[in-house]
N, C-alpha and C positions, 0 to 999 in steps of 0.2 A: 504493500499500499504505500503509495505515494508519502513521501517524509519521514515515514517510520523506519525505526531501527530494530522491528521486532525481531528478526532474526537473532540479536543476541538479547533479547529482554527477561528478566528473570524469570515469568510466568510463561514461557515459551513452552506448548505442548501440553496446558491444560487446557481444556477446554468447559466452559462456564455455558449453563441454558437461562437468560434472565427473561422470568416470568412478567418482571416486576412493572408495574406503572407510576406516575406520576414521578417522584423524585429519590424516595427511599432506595426502592429497590434497585432501578435503572442507576443510579447513581454507584451505589457500591459495584456494580459490574462494570459501569465505565474508569473508575478504579482500578480493576483488577484486567481491564481492555487492554487501559493506557501504559500497562506493564508487561504485554505479550501475549497475555491470553485471547485465546481464542471466543470470541464470546457469539454465542447466537441469542438472535432477540424473536422472542414469542411476542406477536402482538395479534390482535382480537380483528376480526376485519371490521376495516375501515381504520386502520392503525392505530397508533397510542392514542389511549384515551384523553392526555391532555398535552392540545393542540395549542403550541406553544413554539417559538424558536429554539428556546431553551434545549428543548429533547434533541436538536440538533447536536448539542454539545454533549446529552446524557448517553446518548445513541454512536457516539460516532467512530469508526473503527469496529462497530461490531456487524454480524452479518443476519438478514430477517428472514422469516417464515409466519406466515400468516395461520393462524387456525384458531376455528371454531370451537373452544375446549368443552362446548357442552352438546359438539358430536362427535358420535362414536367413532366412527375413521379418524375425524380429528384429534381424539384424543390416543388412537391407537399409536397415532405418527407422534405425538407430546411424550406419550411413555417411552417409544422409541429414541426418541432425544435424548430423555434423561437418561436411559439406557446405556447412551453413548457418552454419559458428562463424569468429569470430575466433579465439578459444583451445579447445584441448582440456586438459583435466587429468587425468592418470591416476596412479596408483600402485601398477601392480603390478608384479611380476616380470620383467625385461627376456625378452620373448618373447611375452610373454600375448596385446598389443595385435596383433602380427603375426600370431598364430594365430588372431585372430578375424577379419581380415582389417580393421582398423584400426589399423595401423603406421602410425608416421610417415613414413616413407621415401613409402610408399604414397599416404596419404591428402593429403601435400604434394605429391606428384607432379600430383597434377590440381587443387591450389589452392597456389601457393606462399607464397601471404600468411598461410597460415596459421600460428599458435604452436603448438606444439604441446609442452606440458610433462611430462615422465616425471619420477616421483619413487621409483625404486625403492631398495630398502633397501641393498642393493650394485649398483656402477655395471656398465654392460653390460658391461665390458671385467674386470670381476675375474672372478678364479677360482671364487669365489662366491654367484657372481648367481643362483643356481637358489636359495639357502636364502629361507625365508619373511623379509620386513623385520621379525620382532616386535621393537616397541620394544628387549626384554631383549637378544636378540641382538646386534642393532646397538650397543648402549652394552655389553655384555661385548666386540665385536669390537673397539672404538674405547679401550677402554680406561677406560669411564666408570664401573665399579664398582670397579675399584682405583686411583683417583683423585679420591677423595671429599672430600679439604682436611686440611690439616694437623691438623686435631682425630684424626681416623678414623686417621690413620698412627699417631700417640702414643697412641692407644687399642689399636693393633694390631687394629684393626677391619679385615678386610679379606677378601674382598669385604665391600661397603656398597651397598644397595641401596636403590634410589631408585624409586619408582613415578610421579615425573613424567615427561611423553612428553618429554625432552628433543630427540631427534633430529628427531620429527614438528615439534614447535612452531619448531625452526630451518629445517629442512627448509620448513616453510608460508612462513614471512617470508622465507625466501633465493629460494623459488618463488614467491613475490607479484612481488618485485624482480626477478628474470630476466625473466617475463612484461610487466612495465612497460617493461625494458630494451627489449627485442625490440618490442612497440607502438609505441615511441617511435621504434625504428629506422625503423621499418615507415611512419613517416608522409611517412620522407623517401626509403626508398630502394623503396620498395613491394612488400618482401619478408617475410616471416615468418621462422621457424625451428625448430628442433628444439632443444629444452632438455632437459638431465640435471641434478636435482639428487640426488644419491643421499646417501641419512640417512647414511653414512657421514661423509661427506666434510663434509655439512652442519653434523653434532652436533662434529666435530674442528673448525669455524670456532667455532662458538660457543662453544665450552670452550677457545677458544685459549691463554688464560692458563695453562691445565692443563700445555701444552708450549713455554711461553716458559721459554728460558734463557738467561741471559747469563753468558760465561766470565768466570771471577774476580772475581762482583761481589763489591764490598765489606760487611764485617759490616755496617757501618753503615746498610745497608738489609736486612737480615733479622732478621726477629722473633725473638721469643725460641723461640717454638716451631721453626723454623726451624735455630737453633742447637742447639737439644735432642734434635732429631731429628740432625744430624749426631754431635753429642757422643755419643749412645746409641750410631748403629751402628761409631762409630772405637772406642768401648769393648767392645762387642758386647753392651750390656744390653737386655731385652726393650722392647719398646713397650707400656706394661701401664699406663698412667695413665688412673686415673680420674677422671668428668667434673668434680669437683671441683678436685683435682690441676690440672687441667689451665686451669681459671682463673685459675688463677694466673699463669700465662706468659701470658693475654692482656694487653694493651696496656688502659689502663683507658677509654681512649677509642673501643676495640673491644672491648666486651665486654657481658654483660648482669650486671643487678643486679636483687637480692629487692626485692620494695617491700612497702609494708604490708599491700596487700591478698593477697600468698602469690604474684602476678605477677609475670614478670622483665620488665624496661624495657630495649629492647635501646641501650646510648650508643653509638653511630656519628658520632664525630666527630672524628677526629684530621686531622693532616697539613693542616689549612686555617690560614690567617693569624689568622685571628679565632674559630673557633669552639672550640678547645679552652680558652683564655683569657674565654671569653662563658662557656661552661659549668661553670668553676669559679669566677665568680663568683653565677651563679644557684643554685650548691650549697652558697654560704655558705664556701666554703673558700680564696677567691682570697688572703683576708689572710694565712693562714697560710703562704702558701707564695710569695707573689710578690715576695719579699727574696732569695730563694735559686734559685726554680727557673730552670733554663738559656733564654734567651730570643736565642739567637743566630742569625743570619741560616744557614738550611740550606743554602745555596746557597754557605758557603764551602768548603773542601776541610778536612777534619778537623784536620789540623796547624794552622790557624789560628783554631779552636775556643778558647777562654778556658784558662786553665789548669786540668788538673782533670776537665771536662766531657767528657761522654759521650754525650753526647745534647741534644736540644733540644726544647722543646715546642712551638716550631712544626714538627716532621716525626715521621712516623710510621718507624719504632717510637721508644719510651720506651724507656731503660734499662732494665733489673729491679729495681735502687734505685730508681729512680723511681715505676717501677710498682708497687711495692710501698708505696712511702712514698704516693700518692695511692689506692692501692685500697682499701687499709681506712678512708679516713677516708669515701671513698665508698658505702661498703658502708653505713654507718650512716649516713648521709643518707639513702639511698635508702630504705632500711627506715621511714623518715619519715612516707613518702606512698603513697597509692596509684599504682599505675602510670597510671590515669587523669591523677592531677592532674599526673604529671610530665610527661606527654606534653602536656598542656597548656599546662603552662610553659614546657616547650621549646620548642615551638610559638609562643606568644609571644613569648620570646624570637630565635625563628628560629634555633634550635639542630637539626639532625640528632638526632631519637631517634624511637622509637617504643616501643608498651607490643605485648608479645608474646602474637597472637593466633590462634586457628585459623582455617581458612578458613570454618567456619559463622561463628564470632562476625564477622569480616571482614567476609562476604556481607550482614549484616544490621545493621553498621555504620551512624552516620547520615552518613558521608561517603561512603560506597561506593553508598549510596541517592542520599542527593541531588544528589551529581556524575556520575551514570548511568553508574558506573561497573559496578553492579547495576542492571538493571531487571525489572519482575513482566510479566509478559505472561502474556494468556488462551492455554493452548495444549490442544489440542481433546485430547489423549491423558492430560496431566498435570495439567489445571487449572490454579491460578493458580501460573506456574513463574518463580521467581527465579533469572535467569542475566547473564553479562557481555556488557556492551556492543561498542562495538568497539574493535579494536586499532590502527587507524588509522582519522582521521574527518578532517573538516575543521571550521572552527569553523561558517561556518552551516549544518550539518548537523542536524534533529532527533533525540533519542534512537531507536535502532531499535526497534522494536516488531512486527515483522510474525511472521508463524507458520514454521518449519517446515510446510512440504506434506505432508500425507498422500499416501503414495505411489501415484503413477499419476494420481494428480486433475487435471491438467495436460495430459492426453495429447492431448483433440482441440484442441486452442488450438494445440500445441506442433504437431502432424502438420498441421493449416492451415496454417501459417505458413512450413513449410518452403520450398517453390517460391520464394518471390519474396524470398526474402531477402538476395541478395547483389545485389539489380541497383544498389544504391548503389555499390561498388566499384571506383572506380577504378582505370585500366590499371595494370600491373607495370611497373615501374620498375629496373630491373637496373644496379646499380654494384657500382665494387670494395667488398669487405669490410673496412671500418676501424673502428675502436671506436665504438659506438651510440654514447658520449657525448663524443667527439672536439670540442672546441670549447666544451662547456659549463662554466662560470666558475661557480665555488662558493665562496662566501665561508664560512667556517667558525668562528664565533664561539663555539663551543662546551667544554667542557673534559672533563678525566677519562676517560671511556670510552665511555658509550650516545653522548652528541653528537658525540665526534670519530670514533667506528666509522661514523656516516653517510659522512662524506667520505672516511676509508678506503676503506671495502667501494666506494665509486663509481669511487675512483681507479682500478679496473683497467679500468674500462671506458673511458678516455682521459679524462676530466673533468680540468681544472687547479683544483687544491684551492688558498685561498690561507685559511691561520689566525693567524687574530688573536688575539693573549694579553696582556694586562696586562705593561707596562714592569717593575710588580712582580709576581712571581709569588702567585697567590692558593694555591695549593697546593705541598706540598713536592716535592722532587726524584725520592720512589720514585713519589709518583702521577703528577707530571707525565711524566718523564722516561724511569722503566724502564716504566712500565704504558703510555704513550705509544708505548713502542719497536712495539707492534702497533697500536695505532687511530688511528696519527698518519705511517702509510706513505703515501707518493705525493701529500706537499702540499710546499707553502714556508708558511715561518715568516717574519712578520713581530709586532714588539711593540710596540705604540701605547697608551698613556692614553686611554680612548675617553672620559674624564670632564672632559678639558679642550677649550677651544673649539677648540684647533690638531687636536688627536685628533678632534672629532667632524668636522671637513672631511674629512680622510683619511679618515672611515666614510664620508662620504657620498661620496667617491671611487669608494672602492670599492663601493659598494652601486649607483651610476650603472653601472659595470661589471663585473656580475656576472649570474649568470642564475638561481641560486639563491642564498638564506641560510639558512643553520642556527643556532639558538638553541637552548641547554639553559639554562633557570630560568625565575621567573615573573614575572606580569606587573608587578610593580614594579620586579624588575631590568632588564626591558624598557625601561619608563619614565627608568631612572636611566641609561643609554646610548643612548635617543634610538632605540630599536628599535621602537617603537609599528608593527604594520602599515601606519598611514593616513599616518605619517611616511616610512616605506621606501618606498610606492607612488607619494607625492607626489614620490621621488626619481626612481625606476624604475618606471612601472607596468606592465612585462614584466617583471619578477621574482617567481620562487617562494621560496615564504617555507614554511618547515618549523621546527615548534616541539616539543620535546620537556622534558617535566617529570617531577617524582614523582610527585605525586598527582593530576592532571589529568585530567580525563573531560566529557564532552560538557555539562555544568552545571556550574556554580560549587557546591562545597561546602566546609565547614568546614575541611578542610586543601588545601584547592585551591592554596595562595600558601603552603603550609610548605616549605621546602627537603629533600633525602635523599637519601640514596645507595641504591644496588641491598641493601646489607643493611635498610635500615629498611625498606624494602619487604618483603622476605623475611621480616621477622617480623612485619610488621603484618598480611598475607595470610593467612600460615598455613605458607608453606615452610619456617621453623626448626622450630614446633612439631609439624609433621607427621615432618620429617628426624629429627629429634632427641629427639622425645617431650615430652611436657605441661610436665613438671615439669624439664626438660633439654634445652631448645631448642639447637639447633647450627646455624652459618651453614651453606652447602647449597654443596658443592665448594667450589673457589677461586674468585677474584676475577671478576666479570662475568657470573655468572650470567643475571640478568635485562638487568643493561647490553647485552649483545652482543644479545640477542634484540631489544631493541626498538632498538638502532642500526639493524638491517638493515631492521625494520618502519619508522624514519627515513630509511631509504635509499630505501625501494619509496616511503614518501610523497613523499620528492622527486622520483624521478621521474614519479610518476602527476600531480605539481602540474606538472613539466614537460610534460608530454603533454595536460593541458588547458589549459597557457596554449598550447600547440602549435596545438592543434583551435580552442580559442574564442578565445582573444587576453586572456583572464583566469584565475584561480585563486585560488580561497580559499586562507587560512592551514590547512596540513596539521599536522597534531595526532599526537602519541603521547606516552603517557606510562608511566613504569615500572610504575604501579599495572597499568594496561591489560597491558602485557607481563606482572607476575606471573600475573595470571587466565588469562593464556592459557597459561603455562605448567603449570598446576595445572585446564585444560579436564575434565579426567575426574569430576572432584571438586566444580567451580564450578558449582553448582546448588542449588536446593532447592524442593520442593512439599511439599505439606500428606501427602504419603502416603510422604515418601522416608525408605528403610529409615536405620538409624541409619549415621551418617560411621565407617566402619572399615576404612579402607583403610590398608596396612601402614604401622607408622609407628615411628620410634624404633629405634634403633640396632642391636639384634638383627634386624632386620627382614634378611631372605633371598630374599624374591619374594611373589608373591602367592597362591600356591597350590603344592599337590605338582607339578602339571604344569607350571608356571610360574616358575622360581628357579632360585638359584644351589646347584651341590652339588658335594663335595671329589670328587676323582678321587685315582688314586692318586701322578700329577704336578701335581697343580692345582687349579684350580677350572674348572668347565664351566658354563652356563647352559643348562637345557631350557627349551624352550618349545612349549605345544599346548594342546590345551583338553583339561578335565578328562574331557569324554563319551568321548575317544582314548583316556583311561587303561588301557581294556580291552583295545586291539589289542597293546600292550605286552605282555601276557604270552604271544602268540603266539612271543613272541622268546625262546629259550633263557635266556636269564638273568636275564628277568625273569618267567619261570613261577610262580615263589614269591608275585609280588605278591598279598598277601589280595584276594580281591571285597568281603568287608563290613568296610572299614576309615574310619574317618573321618580328614581329609585333614592331620593332625598323625601319625595311624599310616604312613599313606603316605610321607609326607616319611623318617620315619626308615628305612621298609622299601628306598624309592630311596635314601636315603642310604647304607645297606651294600651294594648291587650296585655304586654310582658308584664306590664307595671302594677298590675292590676290583683296579680296571683304570684305565689312563691314558688323557685325555683324546681323544688322535686315534683310539682304540679303540671309542668310546662314538660320535665321527663318525661312525665306517663303519660301526659297528650298525646307527645310527637314520639313514642315510643313505636318503630315498626313503619312509620312514614320516611317518605323521602329525607326528610331532615333527623338531622343528628344534634342535642342539647346536651349541654353540659356544663354545671355551675364552675363557674369562674373561681376555683381555691384559691389560697391564702397558705406559702408557703411553709408558714408559723403555723396553722391549723391540719398541713399534713403531716408536717413535724410532730405534731403533738401525738397522730394518731398512728405514727407510722416507724416509730423510733425504738429501738431496742437495745439495751445497754449490753454492752462488750462482757463485763462480768457474768453474765448471768446464761452468758456460752452457748452452743446448738444456735447459731445465727442463722434465719432461713435464707440464705443466698441462694435464689432460683425457685424460690418456694413462692415469694412475697412479692407482692409489686410497691414501687415507690419505695424503698426502704432507707431508714438513713440507722448510724451506729452510733449511740454514745460512746465515748472511748474514754469510762470512768478511771479508768486506772493507766492514765495516758502520762508520761514520762515528764510532761510539762509542770504536772501536778494539783491540775484543773483537769475536770472534764471538758471535752473536744466533742463537738456535733459535725461526723461528715458524712456525704453521702455514702451509703453502702456502694462499693463494686459491685452490681446487681443488672448489669446491660448486656451482658453476654452470657447467656444461659447455655453451657454442651451437655448434651444429655449422657456422654458419655465422661468428658473428661472434666477433672476435678478443677475446680477454682479456690484459692486460698484467699483468706482476709488477711492482706499486708500488715506487717507489722507494723507500729507506729512510727513516726517520723524520730529519727533519732537525734539526741542534741549533737551539733554540729562537732566535729572532730571526737566524738564517742569513739570510735574503733580504730582511731591512727595507731596505735601501737599493735592493736591484735592484727592490720591488714600487715603493717610493717613487718610484723614477727612471719607471717604469712609468706612475704615475701625474700624472706631468707637473713633478714637483720637483725643479727643479736639485739640486746639489753643494750650495750656500751654502746654500739652504734646508734641505737636510738636516742641514747639520751644525749650521745652528740649534735642528731640531728634537730632535736629539739633545743637546746641550746645556744646554736648557730640561727636558729629560726627557721629551718627548710623546712620543719613541720611542728605542728601545734596538735593539742589533742583539746583545743579550747578556743572559745571567740572572747567571752566574757571572763573580765579580771577575776570572778570566782566561783569560775566555773559551772554556774547556772545556765538552766535550759533555755530561760528568757530572762534579760535583762528589764527589773523591774522600774 
């Protein structure tokens, strides 16, 4: 296929049958296809149910056959397809494939080597499993619309609608990871598996920072917004802040500033040992504040801070006084140049920052095109189509220019190939079910959220993850330790200065004794730390390498070497502009919206690289970037072509949905989400409560009429009335209520992983010395392979001596390394888990 390097791709030789519709299933199959799998897409008569140019992205490179799965003859063809496959992907409601004679139990009984992935909206064990898995229904059920960030809380906007397919994107990444794990295990066990990745549980893991709570976390770690929310709740004051009022509560290193061209610039460079200082110098403000701004070590306890100091520039958040003191001159300075000028200045100074752009502006930007994050292809239906590149790729791969197939275009070739397909399959080798990655050693050289999420996600499969951090922390305690409570689960921790000769020797021994190395950063940083792939492979030719960065793509672009965080990428790819509006952009949800997705994709990349190494004795560097993940979150909107209609998706703070038949409505006891097609609204009139709906009305009038009906009765009433109709209804849940109903204490034992939906764990014996609430690792459920609850995130440096001993260092050598500062076993002077 034109532009592909499929012959050297890691999944070459695997066949995938894609029964999926809409986003989750097709996107999972797309990821596998982009990495070389032969994906055969099965569509109903008439083609994909979702008629959108986005399907040209999701179905690129696949082959197509059209089958009516209710027709016995076509069912027989579908069964032959499944019998020829390594992987099946479907995202129907539980029981649908069984009814069609294609259920997992039936087809896997005939071929136990088959890996069968189901991606329902609700788990097969959930009482709501018959509900259609509309994105809006899933987000309502999981608290997604009521916890869209601190800004929305303070503005009193509840619920908040987002058009981003969060649940489908997270599920697709986790689905690709789960399939990769099962295929990797199959190489040694000879057995496949049935996997279920419910969208509800996938989104709870993706938005894990919405549910993370630490008992009694000190005020020094709470932002001004969090403190203001607490104050207003305590005093009974309304949440009614305006956008401009809200800006004054934001940390000046974590907010937007308006520039000379009227566009906002997202200034996101807090909590780093050098970024804030460098930013003040770049802004020309350093000399004005350097003699008085606090710069003490954030890893000391607060009672050890200099007298009168209530914050430090080296940690987030700044105090209210210092935020005000810096924000006012910053406003004036940013207003002196255009946003593009500031972006170039910040890029050159290696400071994270980005001009706010719409998705359309991002797609056509110089960097997106040059880096092959967006590529232009000839599409048989849309002409010259601009679409996203892959979300996981290898450094040797070429940009993917293959088209989405015309429905049924490949029928003859597909049917002809069915009978001979499985002659190469070796005999089945059953053995005890042990965690799939038991014995795999991962060297984690990442930081903050996206990179560390790779190792913490793979730890549930039994991998041994060794995390190395510098002896002098780069980031503050909040981002390293509090955020790391989720991202560093299941790891061992050592502190090593990799920039010293002795530290480099430790690194080399670690590489020699690892199967995977993960790193997040740009090429310059890899060189500085001795992490060039050629050097790593010279030490250990069998190692798999995964790299994640902010703006990387398959080609080099002008911003490829620029550092950046989740929020920077939200700003420049259009997420914040869509969410808040062009003049009032806002960060979307809480921490890690893109980071978590990139981490899940990085986990899939790591296992696929291991699989390639296992099958071929070599693997290419696997790549993921925040920019590619940010585009993936926006896949319904990430395209352009000459005849495209205006970009008019729901945006701004007033958005409550897409249309009258798909939006949030207030009921008498809370909010509900109604999901259905506009064409089906006529059927509502057959129900007595909706009999007066006007037959000739525009969408705004229908919203008004439906609002008047729904607000008269409680949510449960409407769920019962509309049960079994063309519409799905669900209460718009609050994450706090979900946690109250679905949290189990770790000390109680017998955590019901895979046996419960929307599960949270209260780690009440956590080494931090207080309870910690986290979303359970519950999104990937295997019939055969076991999942482990990862151990709590360790204290940084907790295993330094143990790890060095395992590498062959004796106690005298270790003491010398500690004395000379090459290694350390703590960041805090007292050796505490978290400074207080």
